[in-house]
C-alpha positions as CSV (number, residue, x, y, z in Angstrom):
1,X,20.6,-4.7,7.2
2,X,18.5,-3.3,4.6
3,X,14.5,-1.1,4.9
4,X,12.3,-3.6,3.3
5,X,8.9,-2.3,3.6
6,X,6.6,-0.2,5.9
7,X,3.1,-0.3,7.6
8,X,0.9,2.6,8.5
9,X,-1.0,2.5,11.6
10,X,-4.5,0.7,11.6
11,X,-6.7,-1.0,14.3
12,X,-4.8,-3.8,14.4
13,X,-1.4,-2.5,14.5
14,X,1.2,0.2,15.0
15,X,3.2,1.9,12.0
16,X,6.5,0.2,11.6
17,X,9.4,-0.1,9.6
18,X,10.7,-3.5,8.3
19,X,14.1,-4.5,8.5
20,X,15.5,-7.3,6.6
21,X,18.6,-9.0,7.5
22,X,19.8,-13.1,6.2
23,X,16.8,-13.5,4.6
24,X,14.5,-12.4,8.0
25,X,12.7,-9.3,8.6
26,X,12.4,-7.5,11.8
27,X,9.5,-5.5,12.8
28,X,10.7,-1.4,14.1
29,X,7.8,0.0,15.5
30,X,7.5,3.9,15.2
31,X,5.7,4.5,18.4
32,X,6.0,7.9,19.8
33,X,9.0,8.5,22.3
34,X,11.0,5.5,20.4
35,X,14.9,6.7,19.9
36,X,16.2,5.3,15.9
37,X,19.8,5.5,15.7
38,X,20.0,4.1,12.5
39,X,22.7,5.1,9.3
40,X,21.5,5.3,5.9
41,X,23.9,3.5,3.6
42,X,23.7,2.6,-0.2
43,X,20.5,2.0,-1.7
44,X,19.3,-1.1,-4.1
45,X,16.1,-3.3,-4.6
46,X,14.2,-4.1,-1.5
47,X,13.2,-7.7,-2.9
48,X,10.1,-9.2,-1.9
49,X,8.5,-10.0,1.4
50,X,6.5,-12.7,2.2
51,X,5.4,-12.8,6.5
52,X,9.0,-13.1,8.3
53,X,10.8,-14.1,5.2
54,X,12.6,-11.9,2.8
55,X,14.4,-13.0,-0.4
56,X,16.7,-10.3,-1.2
57,X,17.6,-8.7,-4.6
58,X,20.7,-7.3,-5.7
59,X,19.5,-5.2,-8.3
60,X,20.1,-1.6,-8.1
61,X,17.0,-0.2,-8.9
62,X,15.0,1.2,-5.8
63,X,13.1,1.2,-4.1
64,X,12.3,-1.8,-5.7
65,X,13.8,-3.1,-9.6
66,X,11.5,-4.2,-12.6
67,X,11.2,-7.4,-11.4
68,X,9.7,-6.2,-7.8
69,X,8.0,-3.4,-8.8
70,X,4.1,-4.3,-8.5
71,X,2.0,-2.1,-10.7
72,X,-2.0,-2.0,-9.0
73,X,-4.0,-2.8,-11.6
74,X,-6.7,-0.6,-10.6
75,X,-4.9,2.3,-9.7
76,X,-5.6,4.1,-13.0
77,X,-9.0,2.7,-13.5
78,X,-11.9,4.7,-14.4
79,X,-15.0,1.8,-14.6
80,X,-14.4,1.2,-18.1
81,X,-13.3,-2.5,-17.4
82,X,-15.0,-6.1,-16.8
83,X,-14.2,-6.1,-13.0
84,X,-11.0,-8.9,-13.6
85,X,-10.1,-9.4,-10.1
86,X,-12.2,-11.0,-7.1
87,X,-11.9,-8.0,-5.0
88,X,-13.9,-5.3,-7.8
89,X,-16.8,-7.7,-6.9
90,X,-16.7,-6.5,-3.4
91,X,-18.6,-3.9,-1.8
92,X,-16.7,-0.6,-2.3
93,X,-17.0,3.2,-0.7
94,X,-16.2,6.3,-2.4
95,X,-15.0,8.7,-0.1
96,X,-13.6,12.7,0.2
97,X,-10.6,13.2,2.4
98,X,-9.3,16.5,3.4
99,X,-5.4,17.5,4.2
100,X,-4.8,20.2,6.2
101,X,-5.5,23.2,5.7
102,X,-7.6,23.1,2.3
103,X,-6.4,20.2,-0.1
104,X,-9.1,17.3,-1.1
105,X,-9.1,14.3,-2.9
106,X,-12.0,11.8,-4.2
107,X,-11.1,8.8,-3.7
108,X,-12.6,4.9,-3.6
109,X,-11.6,1.5,-1.2
110,X,-13.4,-1.5,-0.1
111,X,-16.4,-1.0,2.5
112,X,-14.6,-3.3,4.8
113,X,-11.2,-0.6,4.6
114,X,-12.3,2.2,4.9
115,X,-11.1,3.9,7.8
116,X,-7.8,2.3,7.6
117,X,-7.6,3.5,4.1
118,X,-7.7,7.0,5.5
119,X,-5.4,6.5,8.4
120,X,-2.9,4.8,5.7
121,X,-3.3,8.4,3.4
122,X,-3.0,10.4,6.9
123,X,-5.8,11.8,6.2
124,X,-7.2,15.2,8.8
125,X,-10.8,15.0,7.8
126,X,-12.6,12.3,5.7
127,X,-16.5,11.9,4.5
128,X,-18.0,8.6,3.3
129,X,-20.1,9.4,0.7
130,X,-21.6,6.1,-1.6
131,X,-21.6,2.1,-0.5
132,X,-21.9,0.8,-4.2
133,X,-21.7,-3.1,-5.0
134,X,-18.5,-3.4,-6.8
135,X,-15.7,-1.6,-7.8
136,X,-16.5,-0.6,-11.2
137,X,-19.6,1.6,-10.3
138,X,-17.1,2.9,-7.4
139,X,-14.5,4.0,-10.2
140,X,-17.2,5.1,-12.5
141,X,-17.9,7.9,-9.4
142,X,-14.6,9.0,-8.6
143,X,-14.1,9.3,-12.2
144,X,-17.2,11.7,-12.4
145,X,-15.9,13.9,-9.1
146,X,-12.3,13.6,-10.3
147,X,-13.2,16.3,-13.0
148,X,-13.4,18.6,-10.2
149,X,-11.6,17.1,-7.0
150,X,-8.5,15.8,-7.1
151,X,-7.9,11.8,-6.7
152,X,-4.5,12.0,-5.7
153,X,-2.3,14.2,-3.5
154,X,1.6,14.2,-3.4
155,X,3.4,13.1,-0.1
156,X,5.2,17.2,-0.1
157,X,2.1,18.2,0.3
158,X,0.9,16.3,2.8
159,X,4.1,16.8,5.1
160,X,3.4,21.1,3.9
161,X,0.3,21.0,6.0
162,X,1.1,19.0,9.2
163,X,1.7,21.7,11.5
164,X,-1.6,23.4,10.2
165,X,-5.2,22.7,11.2
166,X,-7.8,22.1,8.1
167,X,-9.8,25.0,6.7
168,X,-13.4,23.8,8.1
169,X,-15.4,26.7,5.9
170,X,-13.7,25.3,2.8
171,X,-14.5,21.2,4.1
172,X,-18.0,22.0,5.0
173,X,-19.0,23.9,2.0
174,X,-17.5,20.9,-0.4
175,X,-19.7,18.1,1.8
176,X,-22.9,20.6,0.9
177,X,-22.7,19.0,-2.6
178,X,-23.3,15.6,-1.1
179,X,-25.3,13.6,1.1
180,X,-22.9,12.4,3.3
181,X,-23.3,8.7,5.1
182,X,-20.7,9.5,7.6
183,X,-17.5,11.9,8.6
184,X,-14.6,11.0,10.1
185,X,-11.5,13.2,12.0
186,X,-8.3,12.0,12.6
187,X,-5.4,13.3,15.2
188,X,-2.4,11.6,15.1
189,X,-0.6,13.2,18.0
190,X,1.7,15.4,16.2
191,X,1.4,18.3,18.1
192,X,3.2,20.2,15.7
193,X,3.6,24.3,16.4
194,X,6.0,24.5,13.2
195,X,6.2,23.1,9.7
196,X,9.0,20.3,10.2
197,X,12.0,20.2,7.5
198,X,11.8,17.2,4.7
199,X,14.3,14.6,4.8
200,X,15.2,11.5,4.4
201,X,17.1,9.8,7.7
202,X,16.5,7.6,10.7
203,X,17.7,9.0,13.7
204,X,15.7,11.2,16.1
205,X,12.9,10.5,18.4
206,X,9.5,9.5,17.0
207,X,7.0,12.3,17.6
208,X,4.3,10.2,15.6
209,X,3.5,8.9,12.2
210,X,1.2,10.8,9.7
211,X,0.0,8.0,6.7
212,X,3.4,7.0,5.7
213,X,4.9,10.2,7.3
214,X,7.4,9.5,9.9
215,X,8.1,12.8,12.2
216,X,11.0,12.8,13.9
217,X,12.8,15.0,16.7
218,X,16.5,15.4,16.2
219,X,18.9,18.0,17.4
220,X,16.2,20.5,17.9
221,X,14.9,20.4,14.4
222,X,11.5,18.2,13.5
223,X,12.1,16.0,10.6
224,X,9.4,15.2,7.8
225,X,10.8,11.5,6.3
226,X,8.6,9.6,3.7
227,X,8.8,6.3,4.9
228,X,8.7,4.7,1.0
229,X,11.8,7.0,0.8
230,X,13.6,4.8,3.3
231,X,12.8,1.4,1.4
232,X,15.7,-0.2,-0.3
233,X,18.1,1.4,2.0
234,X,21.3,-0.6,3.6
235,X,21.4,0.5,7.3
236,X,24.3,0.3,10.2
237,X,23.0,0.8,14.2
238,X,24.0,4.3,14.9
239,X,22.9,7.7,14.3
240,X,23.4,9.8,10.7
241,X,26.3,12.1,11.4
242,X,25.8,13.7,8.0
243,X,24.8,17.5,7.7
244,X,20.9,17.9,7.8
245,X,19.2,21.2,7.1
246,X,17.4,22.6,10.6
247,X,15.1,24.4,11.2
248,X,14.9,28.3,11.8
249,X,14.0,27.5,15.5
250,X,16.6,24.8,16.6
251,X,19.2,28.1,16.5
252,X,17.0,30.3,18.7
């Protein structure tokens, strides 16, 4: 059995891991209270998934080999394009997202996916700044704002703030520069009183998922797992027995 993907929380579905065996994909829900007991083995290319079907690949590249690595053409676009994709011509939203305590980013997405995109990123707060007719205009605005506001936030930075709250003064000061269309506030129910320990594992009790970060309780320690770092691993249905880093609280 291999971890071949994951999905983040949305209005339509709960967060989950996608596990494949013998060409078939199964869904492992990551709802709070779920007990996971998997050991991680070797890691190789996760192949491709089409609905419930999995097309395996034995190349060593992980999470995907060169053949199965998809490169989103809009990832580094700054609006200097001729709208090459059908999606480019859809209505887009430009937004700001906040990650506790005081990390902010600018981003764009199709208007119909705005709240879903914010949840995918694990934003604590967000603000819809503009609605524009197509992706090219949205990317031009994003590039303009990115001269002063970052346009990406790394997962370790997000993990570092999971036990904190957003600096409301700093957030409001930033928003004061814009005519905000709509504000968002998200609560992922993690209820953390200490920073979780970053780790790559798949055994413990699910506390919750924020964006692509899975939070697990195990042996008196709370761990934060980047779901993308699990993709490609072969797994067996038994709890890991390897030594894990523990939080200081686990010894009290």
